[in-house]
N, C-alpha and C positions, 0 to 999 in steps of 0.2 A: 484744378480750380482752387481759388483762394477767396475767402470771404473777409472783407475788411469793414470794420465798424468805425463810425466817426464819433470820437469821444466828445462828451461823455454819453449823451442820450442815445446815440445810435448803437452803442455796444450791446445793451441788453437785447435789442431787436436782432442785431447781427449774430449774437450767440445762438439764438433760436434757429436762425436761418442756417448757420454753419452746422448745427447739430442735425437738422433735418436733411441737409445735403451731404452729411458725413465729410465735411470739408474743413481744413484748418482755418483758424481765426486769427486775425491780427488787427491792429489799429492803423488807420491812415490819418496822420495828424494834420488837420485843417481847422481853421477857425474863422468866423466872420469878422470883418472890420466894421464896427458900428459907427453910425453917425455920431460925432462928438457930443451933441446935446440930446441924443436919443439912442443910446448904445444898442438897444435891442433891434433897431432898424438897420439892416445890412446895406452897406455901400460897396462891399467887396468881400474878399476872403483871402487868407494866406495859407500856405502849406509848407511841408518839409522843404528844406533847402532854400527858403526865401521866396518860393513861388507865390505869385500874387495875381488875383483876378479882380478887376475893378468894374463896377457898374457906373459908367460915365454919366448916364442919364440921372441917376440918383445923386451923384457927386455934384452935378450942376444944379439940380433942383434944391439940394440942401445947402448950397452955397459954401461947400467945403473947399478950402484952399489947398494947393499942392502940399504946402508945409504941414497942414493939419492931417492930410491923408498919409503922408510919409510917417509922421509921428505915430498915428494910430496903427499903421501897418507894422512899424518897428516894435511897438509895444506888444502886439499880438504874436509876432515872430519870437520875441524873447520868451513869452509865456509858453508858446508851443515847444521850444527847445527844452525848457524846464519840465514841461508836462511829459514829453517823450522820455526823458531820463527817468522820471518817476514811474511811468506806466510799463516801460519795457524792462526796467531793472536789469540792465546789462545784456538783455537778449538782442540779437541782431534782427532787423526786420525780415519777414519772410520774403524770399525772392518772388517777384511778379513777372519776370521775363517769360514770355511765351505761355502765360497762364490766362485762363478766363478769370477775370477779377469781378466779384460782385461787391459793389460799393453800397453799404447799407446805412441809412440814417433813420431817425424816428419820425421824420416828416420834412417837408420842404415848402416854405412860403415863397421866397424868391428863387430858391434853387442855387444860389451862388456858392454856398459851402459844398454842396454835392457836386456842383459843376467843377469847382477847384479840385475836388477829390478825384473826379474822373480824369481830369487833365493830368494829375499827378500819377495816377495808375498807368495812363498811356505813356507818359514820359519814362516811367520805370520799366517799360518794355512789355506791358500787358498786350496779349494778342487780341483779346476781346474784353470789353468793359460793359457790365450790366449795372444800372442804377436801380436800387430797390428801396422802397419805403412804404409804410402803411397808408399815408395820406399826403397829398400835395396839391398845391394850386395848379390851375390849368397852365398858367404862365411858366411855372417851374418845370412842369412836365415838358412843355414845348421847348424850353431852353435845353433841358437835359437830352432830349431826343436828337439835338444837333451835335452832341458830343459823344454820348454813349451809344453802343451798338444796339442796346435794348433798354427799355425802362419798364419796370414792373412796379405798379402802384395799385394798392387795394382799392382806394377811394380817391376820386378826383371831384370834389364837390363843386357845384357851380358858383357858390359864394364862399370865399375863403378869407379869413382875417388873420388867424394865427394857428400854429400847429396844436397848441394846448387845448383849443376849444373842441378838438375831436377825440380827446382822451377823457375818460372818467376821472382818472388820477394822473396829474402831470407834474409831479414834484421833481426837484432837481435830482439827477442821478449823481450819487457821490462817487468820488474817486476810489473809495474802499470797495464799493460794489463793482466798479469796472475792473479793478485789480483781481477781485475774487473770480469774476467771470473769465478773465483772460487766463488766470492760473488753472481754472477748471478745464477750459478749452484746450490749453497746451498740454495738459496731462491726459486728456481723453483722445485727442486726435493726433496721429503721426504727422511728421513734416510732409509737405506736399511733394508729390511726384510730378514729373513733367506731363502736361496735357498732351494727348495725341494730336498730331498735326490735323488741321481742318481737312476733311475729305479723305482722311486715311493716308497711308504711306506705304510704298513698296520698298523702302530702304531696309537693309538688314537691321535687326534689333541691336540697339546700342550704338549704331553708327549713322551719323548724319553729317556728310562733308560740308553742308551749308551752315553748320553751327560750330562755335568754338568748343574745344575740349576743356572743360573746367579743370580737369586734373593737370593739364599742361599750362593753362593760361589764366589761372586765377588772378584777380587784381592784387597788386602788391602796393601797400602804402610806403612811399619813399620820401626821403629828405634830400633836397636838391641844393647844394651850395652854388649860388649864382650871384656874381657882382657884390660879394661881401656879405650876403645874407643867406639864410637857409629857408627855402620854400617848401611847403608841403605839397605832395602830389600823389596821384594814383596811377600806377603803371600796369598796363596789360601788354605783354610782349607779343610781337607778331608771329604768325605761322612762318615756317621756313619759306623763304623766297618772296615774302610780302614786306611792304613798307610799314612805317610807323608815322602816326600823325600827332603833332603837339597842338594842344588847344590853347589859344590865346583869348581868354575871356574878356569881354568888354564891360564898360560901365560899372566896374567894381564887382561883378559877379564872381563867385568862387567855383572851385572844382566840383562842388555839390550841386551846381545848377541843373535842375531837371532837364532843361532843353539840351544842354551840352552832353549830359549823361545819355540822353536818348540817342543823339547823333553818334556818340562814341560806341554805343551798343550796336548800331547798324554797321559801323565800320568794322567792329570786332567780328561780327557774323560773317563778313567777307574775308576774314583772315588777317586784316590789318591790325597792327598794334596801335595803342593809344596812350598818350600821357596827358592826363588832366592835372593841372597844377595851378596854384594861386600865384599870380604875378605880384601880388602885394602881401607883405607879412601882416600879422594881426595888428601890430603897432601902426602900420602905414594905412590900414584899411579905412580909417576915418578921414584921411586926407584926400578930398575930392580932386584936388589939383593934379595929383599923381595919375588919376584915371585918364586924364587928357594929355599927359606928358608922353607923347608917342615915342620920342627917342628913349626915354627912361624905360618904357615897357618893352621896346624892341631889344634893348640891352639885356633885360631880364630874360627875354625869350631866347636870345643867342646864348646866354649863360646856361640856361636849362638844356639847350641843344648840345652844347659842349659837354655837359655832364652826361647826357645820354650816349654820346660817342665814347665816353671813357669806359674803362673795363668794369668799374664798380656798378654800373647800371645793369650789367648782365645782358645788354642788347648788343648784337654784333655791330661793330663800328662801320661795316659796309652796308648796313641796312639803309635803304632810301628813306629820306625824311620829308614830310610834308607839314604844312601849317594850316590849321583851321581857325579862322578868326571871326568874332562877332563884335559889332559896334566898334569901339575904339581899338579893340583887339585885332580887328582886320587891318587897320592902318599899321599897327605895330608889326604884324606878320609881314606886311609888304615891305616895310622899312628894313626889317631883319633880312628878308629875302634879297633885298637890293644890295646889301653890304657885300663887298668883294670877298669871295671864298678864300683868296690868298691871304686876307687879313684875319678872317674869322675862323677858317678851317671848316666852315659849314657850307655845303652845297645843297640848297633847298630844291627838292624835286617838283613840288607843286604847292599851290596856295588856293584855298577856298575861303571866300567871305560870305557869311550868311547875315543879311540885314546889316552889313557892315558900313563903315565910313572910310572907304579907300581914299576918298578925297583928302583926308587928313594926313595921308602919306606924303602929300605935296611933291617936292622936287625929286623924291626918291622913285616915283612911279616909272619914269623912263629907264631907270637902271635895273628894274626887276627883270630877271631872266627866267624865273620859274613860270611854267604854264599856270595861268590864273583864271579861276572861275568865280564870278560874282553872282550871288543868288539874292534876289530881292522880291519882296511881296508885291503883288500887283496893286494893292491898296495903299502901299507905303510910298505915295507919290513923290514926296520931297526927297526921300533917300534914293528913290529910283533915279531921279534927275541927277543927284550927286554921283551915283554910280556910273551913269552914262558919261558924265563929264570926266570922271577918273579913268574910265576905260579908254577914252579917246587919247589919253596920255601914255597908255601902255604900249610898248613896242614888242613885248613878248607875245607868245600864243595866249589868247584870252577869249573868254565867252561870257556873255551876260544872259542869265536865265531868270525869267520872271515866273513866280508861282502865283497863278490866278487866285484871287479871293483871300490872299494872305496880307495881314497887317505887319507892323514892324517886328513883333515878337513871335509871329507864326503860331498864334494861339488857336486859330480856326481849325476845325476838324480836318485832319488829313494833310494840312499844309506843312507841318514840321516833318512828317514822314516823307513828303515829296522832296523837301529840301535835303533831307538826310540821304535819300536815294541818289540825288544829283551829286552830292559830295562824294558818296561811296564810289560811284562810277568814275568820277574824275580822278580820284586818288588811285583807284585800281588800274586805270589806264596809264597814269603818269609816274607811279611809284614802283613799276616793275623793275627788277634788277638790271635789265638791259637799257632802261631809260637814261 
């Protein structure tokens, strides 16, 4: 079990919870996005890795434009990055994979910040997420119950205006106080040990063939020379006899994307290797035109694949390779897979698109030879129609799977896990050495 507090006000409450549970304490960096002319009124929240939750109803009601929303979100993300560096002071975040994670705040009016934190904990691999707070509105509790496995709230008053009205003293928690509590907690409580599997386990102690061996497959930060630039990446090698999947992020998202990291973790648990890397350099990241330059992105993907095949990557050159793409990254993956192996030296074993735009691959679609799985949310109707049209142009083995109740980003409870399981099974079937 790990207790995480939401800085700054949630940390003093989380400290007491962690102490009572004899559990380690960490912070989960999230912050609300305030309405421009009323900053205390939340219209969304942002979290580590650029994660964002938006209350569309409030955005429409407040008359906030997309440009204003993006500006406010970027401002909060910049602040979060700086705050994380100050609070953690060089410490790595506690691992949440396979843990019960208790997300603690000092209260919830809209619940958006706590909701974003629960999403982040789930994306980081938490097996169970519990939201806890002293007081919250009925609406916030109802929203949190849709995402968290459990909600523990001391008081849910029938009339709720603000968190502060339920405290005798509700001054601003200082960063100095937060740092002192974190230092005390990290000194008092040892690092977390793995939670026991739900329902018990009959596996031998220390051995679980369904999980990766961290001693053998720790993530490695790598630098990938590709098409004249150097790209940053995170490599987890495959188990013997398993394939490796390269992630082509879409719409400018980075290798730190919580959604892609979640999917990568699911693939790793099946023994597959993963390479998450940035298709754009830091200098290129601000050029939005490159995000939709499918040929450009495909060449970067092929360059990264060539590096992976080379000896310096440490991965056996005979390892089967697959591509996982989202948004425009899915089109880049298909264009790269369609390129003749005689010219690129790359034979792609399988492609999976999640919420992708395969239609943007255009005339490359009939040339794709790799078995292709298209995963689309049932509520993402426009993209679903585009995927159906794109699949009609594929002549390779293909399948279209629709995840019920999912929108474009698969933010609804359980939908991302369903998409990840579909991707895992597709890659496991098509990246076997005999394939």
